LUMTI-718180 format. One record per residue (C-alpha): x, y, z; residue in three letters. Coordinates in pm, 1 decimal. Layout:
<recs>
+----------+----------+----------+------+
|        u |        v |        w | rest |
+----------+----------+----------+------+
|        X |        Y |        Z |  ALA |
...
+----------+----------+----------+------+
</recs>
This chain:
<recs>
+----------+----------+----------+------+
|        u |        v |        w | rest |
+----------+----------+----------+------+
|   1331.2 |   -748.8 |    652.4 |  UNK |
|   1000.7 |   -879.8 |    491.1 |  UNK |
|   1035.2 |  -1223.6 |    357.9 |  UNK |
|    961.3 |  -1267.1 |    -21.5 |  UNK |
|    922.2 |  -1567.6 |   -231.5 |  UNK |
|    677.2 |  -1824.3 |   -338.0 |  UNK |
|    567.5 |  -2142.6 |   -141.5 |  UNK |
|    693.1 |  -2461.1 |   -286.3 |  UNK |
|    335.6 |  -2629.6 |   -228.4 |  UNK |
|     46.4 |  -2404.6 |   -338.7 |  UNK |
|   -143.2 |  -2282.0 |    -21.6 |  UNK |
|   -520.5 |  -2407.8 |     16.5 |  UNK |
|   -794.9 |  -2143.9 |     26.1 |  UNK |
|   -996.3 |  -2200.8 |    332.5 |  UNK |
|  -1364.5 |  -2249.3 |    323.6 |  UNK |
|  -1444.2 |  -2044.0 |    614.7 |  UNK |
|  -1436.1 |  -1667.3 |    652.7 |  UNK |
|  -1549.6 |  -1372.0 |    436.8 |  UNK |
|  -1209.1 |  -1308.8 |    270.3 |  UNK |
|   -899.6 |  -1472.9 |    141.3 |  UNK |
|   -729.5 |  -1691.8 |    397.0 |  UNK |
|   -482.7 |  -1938.7 |    281.8 |  UNK |
|   -346.5 |  -2249.6 |    470.8 |  UNK |
|     38.8 |  -2289.8 |    407.2 |  UNK |
|    145.7 |  -2648.6 |    445.3 |  UNK |
|    452.1 |  -2885.7 |    390.2 |  UNK |
|    491.6 |  -3171.8 |    137.6 |  UNK |
|    363.6 |  -3407.3 |    394.6 |  UNK |
|     46.8 |  -3193.2 |    432.6 |  UNK |
|    150.5 |  -3049.3 |    757.1 |  UNK |
|     -9.2 |  -2731.7 |    830.6 |  UNK |
|    249.0 |  -2438.7 |    881.4 |  UNK |
|     97.6 |  -2113.0 |    888.9 |  UNK |
|   -193.1 |  -1895.5 |    772.0 |  UNK |
|   -158.1 |  -1622.9 |    523.9 |  UNK |
|   -424.8 |  -1337.0 |    493.7 |  UNK |
|   -337.2 |  -1110.4 |    212.8 |  UNK |
|   -448.4 |   -741.3 |    259.8 |  UNK |
|   -615.7 |   -708.2 |    -90.7 |  UNK |
|   -837.3 |  -1003.4 |    -39.6 |  UNK |
|   -996.5 |   -894.3 |    292.6 |  UNK |
|  -1370.8 |   -826.5 |    314.0 |  UNK |
|  -1459.6 |   -532.1 |    125.0 |  UNK |
|  -1134.9 |   -529.5 |    -75.3 |  UNK |
|  -1152.4 |   -558.8 |   -460.4 |  UNK |
|   -939.0 |   -888.5 |   -476.4 |  UNK |
|  -1150.2 |  -1086.5 |   -219.1 |  UNK |
|  -1183.5 |  -1425.4 |   -374.8 |  UNK |
|  -1527.7 |  -1506.5 |   -228.2 |  UNK |
|  -1823.6 |  -1461.4 |   -465.4 |  UNK |
|  -2029.8 |  -1181.5 |   -391.2 |  UNK |
|  -2343.1 |  -1395.7 |   -445.1 |  UNK |
|  -2237.9 |  -1630.8 |   -148.3 |  UNK |
|  -2081.6 |  -1382.1 |     88.5 |  UNK |
|  -2207.9 |  -1031.4 |    145.9 |  UNK |
|  -2011.8 |   -839.3 |    394.3 |  UNK |
|  -2144.0 |   -510.2 |    492.5 |  UNK |
|  -1891.9 |   -209.1 |    537.3 |  UNK |
|  -1841.6 |   -174.7 |    904.5 |  UNK |
|  -1791.6 |    165.3 |   1047.6 |  UNK |
|  -1454.5 |    230.3 |   1171.3 |  UNK |
|  -1279.4 |    -29.9 |    960.2 |  UNK |
|  -1086.1 |      3.5 |    640.3 |  UNK |
|  -1044.6 |   -299.2 |    400.6 |  UNK |
|   -697.4 |   -384.3 |    390.1 |  UNK |
|   -593.7 |   -289.4 |    746.8 |  UNK |
|   -694.0 |   -632.3 |    891.8 |  UNK |
|   -362.7 |   -795.0 |    821.0 |  UNK |
|   -186.9 |   -502.7 |   1004.9 |  UNK |
|   -413.1 |   -540.7 |   1291.7 |  UNK |
|   -321.4 |   -906.2 |   1314.5 |  UNK |
|     38.7 |   -817.2 |   1348.3 |  UNK |
|    -32.4 |   -554.2 |   1605.0 |  UNK |
|   -232.7 |   -786.5 |   1824.1 |  UNK |
|     73.4 |  -1012.8 |   1843.1 |  UNK |
|    303.6 |   -730.6 |   1929.5 |  UNK |
|     55.7 |   -600.5 |   2195.4 |  UNK |
|     40.6 |   -913.6 |   2355.7 |  UNK |
|    346.9 |   -835.9 |   2549.0 |  UNK |
|    513.6 |  -1130.3 |   2723.7 |  UNK |
|    261.4 |  -1348.9 |   2524.3 |  UNK |
|     23.9 |  -1310.4 |   2824.2 |  UNK |
|   -281.4 |  -1403.8 |   2607.3 |  UNK |
|    -95.1 |  -1634.4 |   2373.4 |  UNK |
|   -156.8 |  -1473.6 |   2038.7 |  UNK |
|     33.0 |  -1688.2 |   1786.1 |  UNK |
|    344.4 |  -1541.1 |   1638.0 |  UNK |
|    246.3 |  -1319.7 |   1341.9 |  UNK |
|    446.3 |  -1125.1 |   1096.8 |  UNK |
|    386.2 |   -913.6 |    768.3 |  UNK |
|    510.9 |  -1113.0 |    462.7 |  UNK |
|    491.1 |  -1066.9 |     91.1 |  UNK |
|    392.9 |  -1382.1 |    -84.9 |  UNK |
|    284.9 |  -1511.4 |   -423.0 |  UNK |
|    270.7 |  -1832.5 |   -612.6 |  UNK |
|    145.3 |  -1968.7 |   -942.8 |  UNK |
|   -177.4 |  -1817.5 |  -1036.0 |  UNK |
|   -148.4 |  -1562.7 |   -753.7 |  UNK |
|     33.1 |  -1233.2 |   -765.6 |  UNK |
|    258.1 |  -1132.9 |   -499.5 |  UNK |
|     82.7 |   -965.6 |   -222.9 |  UNK |
|    145.2 |   -832.6 |    127.8 |  UNK |
|    -45.6 |   -986.2 |    414.5 |  UNK |
|     -8.2 |  -1130.6 |    759.9 |  UNK |
|    131.3 |  -1478.1 |    814.9 |  UNK |
|     55.2 |  -1638.8 |   1142.7 |  UNK |
|    182.9 |  -1958.8 |   1291.8 |  UNK |
|    -83.1 |  -2228.1 |   1252.9 |  UNK |
|   -203.0 |  -2358.6 |   1590.5 |  UNK |
|   -285.9 |  -2734.2 |   1603.4 |  UNK |
|   -619.8 |  -2769.8 |   1776.3 |  UNK |
|   -763.8 |  -3075.1 |   1674.3 |  UNK |
|  -1058.2 |  -2887.9 |   1504.2 |  UNK |
|  -1170.6 |  -2767.7 |   1855.7 |  UNK |
|  -1269.6 |  -2430.0 |   1969.3 |  UNK |
|  -1456.4 |  -2279.9 |   2266.7 |  UNK |
|  -1785.8 |  -2303.9 |   2095.8 |  UNK |
|  -1748.3 |  -2689.6 |   2092.0 |  UNK |
|  -1729.4 |  -2748.1 |   2461.6 |  UNK |
|  -1839.0 |  -2431.7 |   2647.0 |  UNK |
|  -1651.4 |  -2259.6 |   2911.2 |  UNK |
|  -1679.3 |  -2500.0 |   3189.6 |  UNK |
|  -1348.2 |  -2608.3 |   3318.4 |  UNK |
|  -1150.5 |  -2328.0 |   3140.0 |  UNK |
|   -860.0 |  -2163.9 |   3343.9 |  UNK |
|   -995.4 |  -1829.8 |   3489.7 |  UNK |
|   -620.2 |  -1698.4 |   3431.7 |  UNK |
|   -636.8 |  -1782.0 |   3056.9 |  UNK |
|   -994.8 |  -1643.8 |   3004.1 |  UNK |
|   -882.3 |  -1312.1 |   3179.8 |  UNK |
|   -587.2 |  -1281.6 |   2971.7 |  UNK |
|   -768.1 |  -1314.1 |   2652.1 |  UNK |
|  -1039.2 |  -1074.6 |   2780.9 |  UNK |
|   -785.5 |   -818.2 |   2885.7 |  UNK |
|   -640.3 |   -826.4 |   2536.5 |  UNK |
|   -986.5 |   -797.4 |   2374.3 |  UNK |
|  -1073.4 |   -492.1 |   2613.3 |  UNK |
|   -733.1 |   -322.8 |   2538.1 |  UNK |
|   -805.0 |   -391.4 |   2151.0 |  UNK |
|  -1170.6 |   -303.8 |   2168.0 |  UNK |
|  -1231.9 |   -615.0 |   1975.2 |  UNK |
|  -1549.7 |   -631.5 |   1780.2 |  UNK |
|  -1539.4 |   -985.2 |   1675.6 |  UNK |
|  -1428.3 |  -1216.8 |   1975.7 |  UNK |
|  -1670.1 |  -1522.3 |   1967.6 |  UNK |
|  -1605.9 |  -1886.0 |   2066.3 |  UNK |
|  -1508.4 |  -1987.2 |   1724.0 |  UNK |
|  -1169.1 |  -1788.7 |   1733.6 |  UNK |
|  -1064.0 |  -1903.0 |   2070.5 |  UNK |
|   -896.1 |  -2224.8 |   1977.6 |  UNK |
|   -832.2 |  -2530.2 |   2225.1 |  UNK |
|   -469.1 |  -2614.3 |   2160.1 |  UNK |
|   -283.7 |  -2879.0 |   2364.9 |  UNK |
|   -169.6 |  -2769.0 |   2703.3 |  UNK |
|    183.3 |  -2804.6 |   2564.7 |  UNK |
|    152.7 |  -2529.4 |   2318.6 |  UNK |
|    343.5 |  -2220.0 |   2386.0 |  UNK |
|    378.5 |  -1893.0 |   2159.0 |  UNK |
|    751.6 |  -1884.1 |   2241.5 |  UNK |
|    806.0 |  -2241.4 |   2128.0 |  UNK |
|    653.4 |  -2152.7 |   1803.5 |  UNK |
|    889.5 |  -1887.3 |   1743.5 |  UNK |
|   1129.8 |  -2108.4 |   1557.2 |  UNK |
|    864.4 |  -2194.3 |   1301.0 |  UNK |
|    778.6 |  -1828.6 |   1231.7 |  UNK |
|   1155.8 |  -1726.6 |   1216.2 |  UNK |
|   1222.6 |  -2012.2 |    988.6 |  UNK |
|    987.2 |  -1861.5 |    720.1 |  UNK |
|   1201.7 |  -1984.4 |    463.1 |  UNK |
|   1087.5 |  -2336.1 |    528.8 |  UNK |
|    782.4 |  -2275.8 |    322.9 |  UNK |
|    906.5 |  -2006.6 |     90.0 |  UNK |
|   1234.9 |  -2130.1 |    -39.7 |  UNK |
|   1238.6 |  -2428.6 |   -246.4 |  UNK |
|   1591.9 |  -2546.0 |   -169.9 |  UNK |
|   1519.8 |  -2523.8 |    212.4 |  UNK |
|   1170.0 |  -2659.3 |    208.0 |  UNK |
|   1273.0 |  -3023.8 |    182.1 |  UNK |
|   1555.6 |  -2980.8 |    455.0 |  UNK |
|   1303.0 |  -2864.5 |    705.7 |  UNK |
|   1006.8 |  -3094.1 |    637.7 |  UNK |
|   1137.2 |  -3374.8 |    870.0 |  UNK |
|   1195.6 |  -3114.6 |   1147.1 |  UNK |
|    869.5 |  -2970.9 |   1084.6 |  UNK |
|    687.1 |  -3319.2 |   1114.7 |  UNK |
|    858.1 |  -3390.7 |   1457.4 |  UNK |
|    764.8 |  -3052.6 |   1577.5 |  UNK |
|    400.3 |  -3096.0 |   1514.9 |  UNK |
|    148.5 |  -3124.3 |   1787.8 |  UNK |
|     38.9 |  -3502.3 |   1845.5 |  UNK |
|   -347.3 |  -3576.2 |   1828.2 |  UNK |
|   -269.5 |  -3794.5 |   2124.6 |  UNK |
|   -238.5 |  -3482.8 |   2338.4 |  UNK |
|   -628.3 |  -3444.2 |   2293.5 |  UNK |
|   -691.3 |  -3797.3 |   2400.3 |  UNK |
|   -993.1 |  -3790.8 |   2634.6 |  UNK |
|  -1032.2 |  -3414.2 |   2610.6 |  UNK |
|  -1382.1 |  -3429.8 |   2469.3 |  UNK |
|  -1512.6 |  -3720.1 |   2694.8 |  UNK |
|  -1360.6 |  -3635.4 |   3026.3 |  UNK |
|  -1611.3 |  -3506.1 |   3248.6 |  UNK |
|  -1361.0 |  -3342.4 |   3503.5 |  UNK |
|  -1336.9 |  -2975.9 |   3431.6 |  UNK |
|  -1006.8 |  -2971.6 |   3627.0 |  UNK |
|   -868.6 |  -3256.2 |   3401.2 |  UNK |
|   -985.7 |  -3101.0 |   3098.5 |  UNK |
|   -821.9 |  -2763.7 |   3193.6 |  UNK |
|   -501.1 |  -2954.1 |   3214.9 |  UNK |
|   -535.2 |  -3093.1 |   2866.5 |  UNK |
|   -584.3 |  -2769.3 |   2671.6 |  UNK |
|   -479.7 |  -2418.4 |   2641.9 |  UNK |
|   -695.3 |  -2119.6 |   2499.9 |  UNK |
|   -546.2 |  -1954.2 |   2205.0 |  UNK |
|   -699.3 |  -1628.4 |   2066.4 |  UNK |
|   -694.1 |  -1572.1 |   1677.3 |  UNK |
|   -862.1 |  -1352.9 |   1427.2 |  UNK |
|   -774.7 |   -994.0 |   1533.9 |  UNK |
|   -851.4 |   -827.5 |   1205.1 |  UNK |
|  -1152.2 |   -645.9 |   1338.2 |  UNK |
|   -980.0 |   -511.4 |   1641.9 |  UNK |
|   -935.4 |   -134.1 |   1720.2 |  UNK |
|  -1205.0 |     33.8 |   1511.0 |  UNK |
|  -1112.4 |    406.1 |   1445.0 |  UNK |
|  -1238.7 |    628.2 |   1710.9 |  UNK |
|  -1541.4 |    709.4 |   1762.9 |  UNK |
|  -1684.5 |    379.7 |   1633.7 |  UNK |
|  -1691.5 |    191.9 |   1963.5 |  UNK |
|  -2056.6 |     73.9 |   1919.8 |  UNK |
|  -1998.8 |   -285.7 |   1817.9 |  UNK |
|  -1808.8 |   -408.7 |   2114.7 |  UNK |
|  -1931.8 |   -752.3 |   2228.2 |  UNK |
|  -1753.3 |  -1034.8 |   2373.4 |  UNK |
|  -1833.7 |  -1407.5 |   2398.5 |  UNK |
|  -1663.7 |  -1460.2 |   2734.7 |  UNK |
|  -1879.9 |  -1191.9 |   2894.9 |  UNK |
|  -2117.2 |  -1456.7 |   3022.3 |  UNK |
|  -1858.1 |  -1694.2 |   3135.7 |  UNK |
|  -1839.0 |  -1751.6 |   3508.1 |  UNK |
|  -1469.3 |  -1688.2 |   3509.1 |  UNK |
|  -1519.1 |  -1327.5 |   3422.1 |  UNK |
|  -1707.5 |  -1277.8 |   3751.6 |  UNK |
|  -1395.4 |  -1384.9 |   3935.5 |  UNK |
|  -1126.0 |  -1130.2 |   4075.1 |  UNK |
|   -818.2 |  -1066.5 |   3873.4 |  UNK |
|   -498.2 |  -1255.0 |   3994.5 |  UNK |
|   -206.8 |  -1073.5 |   4146.2 |  UNK |
|     -5.9 |  -1160.3 |   3822.7 |  UNK |
|   -284.3 |  -1004.7 |   3602.7 |  UNK |
|   -286.7 |   -688.6 |   3829.6 |  UNK |
|     93.8 |   -643.8 |   3801.3 |  UNK |
|     77.5 |   -715.8 |   3425.1 |  UNK |
|   -180.3 |   -446.5 |   3370.7 |  UNK |
|     -7.3 |   -188.6 |   3592.7 |  UNK |
|    313.5 |   -236.6 |   3352.9 |  UNK |
|    121.6 |   -134.9 |   3032.0 |  UNK |
|    189.7 |    189.4 |   2859.8 |  UNK |
|   -101.2 |    285.6 |   2639.4 |  UNK |
|     92.4 |    579.9 |   2500.2 |  UNK |
|    409.0 |    385.0 |   2413.4 |  UNK |
|    197.2 |    114.7 |   2244.5 |  UNK |
|     -5.4 |    364.1 |   2041.6 |  UNK |
|    290.9 |    566.9 |   1913.3 |  UNK |
|    478.1 |    260.5 |   1821.9 |  UNK |
|    195.6 |    126.7 |   1618.4 |  UNK |
|    152.9 |    471.3 |   1439.8 |  UNK |
|    534.8 |    482.6 |   1375.1 |  UNK |
|    519.0 |    144.9 |   1221.2 |  UNK |
|    227.0 |    223.9 |    998.3 |  UNK |
|      9.1 |    -38.5 |   1151.8 |  UNK |
|   -252.6 |    207.5 |   1281.7 |  UNK |
|   -420.5 |    533.2 |   1180.7 |  UNK |
|   -476.2 |    786.3 |   1430.7 |  UNK |
|   -830.7 |    717.8 |   1509.1 |  UNK |
|   -749.0 |    351.8 |   1580.9 |  UNK |
|   -449.0 |    470.5 |   1799.4 |  UNK |
|   -678.7 |    669.9 |   2012.1 |  UNK |
|   -908.2 |    362.4 |   2045.3 |  UNK |
|   -603.7 |    152.7 |   2177.0 |  UNK |
|   -542.0 |    431.5 |   2445.5 |  UNK |
|   -920.7 |    415.7 |   2535.1 |  UNK |
|   -915.1 |     58.8 |   2575.3 |  UNK |
|   -618.6 |     31.8 |   2797.7 |  UNK |
|   -732.6 |    307.6 |   3003.8 |  UNK |
|  -1047.6 |    140.2 |   3081.1 |  UNK |
|   -848.5 |   -178.7 |   3184.0 |  UNK |
|   -592.5 |      3.4 |   3377.7 |  UNK |
|   -839.1 |    219.5 |   3572.8 |  UNK |
|  -1099.5 |    -78.1 |   3613.8 |  UNK |
|   -826.6 |   -317.9 |   3760.1 |  UNK |
|   -692.9 |    -58.5 |   3989.6 |  UNK |
|  -1020.4 |    -13.0 |   4144.5 |  UNK |
|  -1101.7 |   -378.7 |   4172.2 |  UNK |
|  -1349.8 |   -433.7 |   3902.0 |  UNK |
|  -1396.7 |   -776.5 |   3746.6 |  UNK |
|  -1359.7 |   -855.3 |   3391.6 |  UNK |
|  -1735.8 |   -867.5 |   3341.3 |  UNK |
|  -1770.2 |   -515.6 |   3508.2 |  UNK |
|  -1511.9 |   -368.1 |   3263.8 |  UNK |
|  -1691.1 |   -524.7 |   2964.9 |  UNK |
|  -2030.9 |   -403.1 |   3081.6 |  UNK |
|  -1872.4 |    -45.0 |   3069.4 |  UNK |
|  -1745.3 |    -88.8 |   2712.2 |  UNK |
|  -2044.6 |   -265.5 |   2565.2 |  UNK |
|  -2387.7 |   -175.1 |   2484.0 |  UNK |
|  -2580.6 |   -341.2 |   2750.5 |  UNK |
|  -2915.9 |   -145.1 |   2709.4 |  UNK |
|  -2965.5 |   -226.4 |   2348.4 |  UNK |
|  -2771.7 |   -202.1 |   2022.5 |  UNK |
|  -2900.2 |    151.4 |   1961.3 |  UNK |
|  -2818.9 |    299.6 |   2307.2 |  UNK |
|  -2444.1 |    417.5 |   2359.0 |  UNK |
|  -2236.8 |    233.5 |   2608.5 |  UNK |
|  -2119.3 |    389.6 |   2931.1 |  UNK |
|  -1768.7 |    403.4 |   2751.6 |  UNK |
|  -1927.0 |    567.7 |   2449.3 |  UNK |
|  -2097.8 |    829.7 |   2668.5 |  UNK |
|  -1773.7 |    895.9 |   2859.2 |  UNK |
|  -1592.0 |    956.7 |   2542.8 |  UNK |
|  -1852.5 |   1188.7 |   2391.5 |  UNK |
|  -1842.3 |   1399.2 |   2707.3 |  UNK |
|  -1473.1 |   1404.5 |   2723.0 |  UNK |
|  -1462.5 |   1471.9 |   2348.5 |  UNK |
|  -1644.9 |   1813.6 |   2345.1 |  UNK |
|  -1728.5 |   1750.0 |   1968.6 |  UNK |
|  -1429.0 |   1938.5 |   1833.5 |  UNK |
|  -1191.5 |   1647.1 |   1804.3 |  UNK |
|  -1470.9 |   1391.1 |   1731.0 |  UNK |
|  -1569.6 |   1604.3 |   1423.6 |  UNK |
|  -1205.8 |   1643.1 |   1312.8 |  UNK |
|  -1143.1 |   1260.3 |   1360.5 |  UNK |
|  -1479.5 |   1178.2 |   1152.4 |  UNK |
|  -1378.9 |   1394.8 |    870.8 |  UNK |
|  -1030.3 |   1221.5 |    856.5 |  UNK |
|  -1180.0 |    884.8 |    872.9 |  UNK |
|  -1422.4 |    938.3 |    590.3 |  UNK |
|  -1147.9 |   1079.1 |    381.4 |  UNK |
|   -906.2 |    785.8 |    455.8 |  UNK |
|  -1184.2 |    523.3 |    402.4 |  UNK |
|  -1248.8 |    621.4 |     62.4 |  UNK |
|   -996.1 |    392.5 |    -80.4 |  UNK |
|   -847.7 |     45.6 |    -16.7 |  UNK |
|   -516.7 |     27.6 |    135.7 |  UNK |
|   -290.9 |   -220.5 |    -41.4 |  UNK |
|     59.6 |   -156.8 |     69.0 |  UNK |
|    260.2 |    -26.9 |    366.4 |  UNK |
|    570.3 |    198.2 |    336.4 |  UNK |
|    866.6 |    -44.8 |    289.0 |  UNK |
|   1058.7 |    154.0 |    553.6 |  UNK |
|    774.9 |    122.9 |    809.9 |  UNK |
|    749.8 |   -249.5 |    741.8 |  UNK |
|   1119.2 |   -278.8 |    782.1 |  UNK |
|   1106.3 |    -76.9 |   1123.3 |  UNK |
|    820.1 |   -325.0 |   1236.6 |  UNK |
|   1013.3 |   -634.5 |   1169.8 |  UNK |
|   1309.4 |   -500.0 |   1338.1 |  UNK |
|   1112.3 |   -454.4 |   1658.7 |  UNK |
|    961.7 |   -800.6 |   1616.9 |  UNK |
|   1324.6 |   -953.3 |   1628.4 |  UNK |
|   1407.6 |   -737.9 |   1915.4 |  UNK |
|   1097.5 |   -868.9 |   2110.4 |  UNK |
|   1245.5 |  -1210.8 |   2084.1 |  UNK |
|   1582.2 |  -1112.9 |   2204.9 |  UNK |
|   1756.9 |  -1071.0 |   1871.6 |  UNK |
|   1985.9 |   -764.8 |   1794.6 |  UNK |
|   1802.1 |   -464.6 |   1685.7 |  UNK |
|   1958.7 |   -285.9 |   1390.2 |  UNK |
|   2090.7 |     46.8 |   1469.8 |  UNK |
|   1914.6 |    196.3 |   1165.7 |  UNK |
|   1572.6 |    155.0 |   1320.0 |  UNK |
|   1577.2 |    422.0 |   1603.5 |  UNK |
|   1263.8 |    557.2 |   1776.1 |  UNK |
|   1089.1 |    818.8 |   1545.1 |  UNK |
|   1166.6 |   1174.9 |   1619.4 |  UNK |
|    906.6 |   1456.0 |   1640.3 |  UNK |
|    608.7 |   1545.0 |   1837.9 |  UNK |
|    354.3 |   1281.6 |   1925.7 |  UNK |
|     61.9 |   1263.9 |   1680.1 |  UNK |
|   -156.3 |   1199.2 |   1997.7 |  UNK |
|    -54.7 |   1537.0 |   2134.5 |  UNK |
|   -370.6 |   1707.1 |   2062.3 |  UNK |
|   -576.2 |   1440.7 |   2234.2 |  UNK |
|   -425.9 |   1513.3 |   2580.5 |  UNK |
|   -727.6 |   1695.3 |   2708.2 |  UNK |
|   -950.5 |   1420.8 |   2586.6 |  UNK |
|   -743.5 |   1149.8 |   2770.4 |  UNK |
|   -724.3 |   1358.6 |   3097.5 |  UNK |
|  -1105.2 |   1419.6 |   3089.4 |  UNK |
|  -1182.9 |   1070.8 |   2993.4 |  UNK |
|   -949.8 |    942.0 |   3297.8 |  UNK |
|  -1173.4 |   1155.4 |   3535.6 |  UNK |
|  -1491.7 |   1031.5 |   3401.9 |  UNK |
|  -1376.5 |    669.4 |   3420.0 |  UNK |
|  -1285.6 |    714.2 |   3798.0 |  UNK |
|  -1616.0 |    844.1 |   3858.5 |  UNK |
|  -1825.0 |    606.4 |   3671.3 |  UNK |
|  -1621.0 |    305.4 |   3845.5 |  UNK |
|  -1712.4 |    441.3 |   4186.6 |  UNK |
|  -2068.9 |    427.1 |   4077.3 |  UNK |
|  -2019.9 |     63.6 |   3964.9 |  UNK |
|  -1863.9 |    -41.6 |   4290.6 |  UNK |
|  -2136.2 |    154.1 |   4498.6 |  UNK |
|  -2406.4 |    -35.5 |   4312.6 |  UNK |
|  -2256.8 |   -357.2 |   4398.4 |  UNK |
|  -2235.5 |   -267.8 |   4758.9 |  UNK |
|  -1860.9 |   -252.8 |   4819.2 |  UNK |
|  -1734.7 |     84.2 |   4736.2 |  UNK |
|  -1370.0 |    125.0 |   4791.4 |  UNK |
|  -1097.9 |    411.3 |   4752.1 |  UNK |
|   -930.6 |    416.7 |   4419.4 |  UNK |
|   -559.5 |    342.8 |   4428.3 |  UNK |
|   -313.1 |    609.4 |   4314.8 |  UNK |
|   -251.8 |    423.6 |   3983.9 |  UNK |
|   -617.4 |    461.7 |   3877.8 |  UNK |
|   -608.7 |    832.6 |   3887.6 |  UNK |
|   -334.7 |    862.8 |   3628.9 |  UNK |
|   -394.4 |    997.3 |   3279.3 |  UNK |
|   -214.8 |    932.4 |   2954.1 |  UNK |
|     91.6 |   1145.2 |   2956.5 |  UNK |
|    155.7 |   1271.8 |   2598.4 |  UNK |
+----------+----------+----------+------+
</recs>
């Protein structure tokens, strides 16, 4: 299920970033995809960045080599393409002078060199900002800034981009590369779609011309209990003070944190600590939305609002629910897992993940890839999640009371993770 081969045209190492990131392109220099090898991530031994120029400190809760897996997971977790994460898959790739490596391949999003930092949040669609914010909260993203929110043409769609990611042979197979160049060229985004976007003073007109696209999810889902680095660029944006739309509320109510976490574990995309973090982030979103919190209020619970050395409200609730026993066990396991760099994924797990990706796009799912049997690895966290749910509801009531409009919790907010 994992594509293997060598690009016909050697990828370009991008100047930005602290790890190896390569831009795959066609004969006509059309950008096709971005490849991030697992063994070249920050802190990994094959990182091509000179240590004298790039010094990336080790971040608690992250293991070098897992970033590519989380890039893929962010795409899978973005159900119904709600936030618009570009199509992303695992792929093994090599070319002359570069040994074959496993990494993430993400469809390149034409954005005219523009990101949220370039223009500020004025005029952005509240629905699009909320969609990205909800994804970041679910994934406990520690690296969301304006530079990794691209401004793509309004015509961009992750579903329309599926053909490119499914046609991976276009830039891996020598014989097929030439056949697809003309088609790739015709499918590229036109720079005309940005005409006037930077000069237009009308936020309403600007909103119709671009779509926000989130990228760079390698620093999502730190292994629990390392939740102290959460901070989001969009927290100060005016859109995050607006209430969630009905569509967003329905979307949140449909989320199943247990199913997402267990699927990620079965596919080998997460360790147990990160799977717990995914459940925590999704619980915050579900309980907060059910009670009527705004995005900004949810983020204020997750982030350290009183300084970098003081735990967030979410950290405090997790510590209270944890009781110390599970926390200590998870910390010992994390320190043991983080002593080495992860370079490969079990091939059977990778095949399973790719089969699910195909199924997500309506393609037949091979019968050989059934749901994994056995007890849930998250079973021992049942008590923790139950206590956290109670604490979240109590804290949310305090938030509502402090803003002067206390309201009863709906039945959905009182639910806990059923394991």
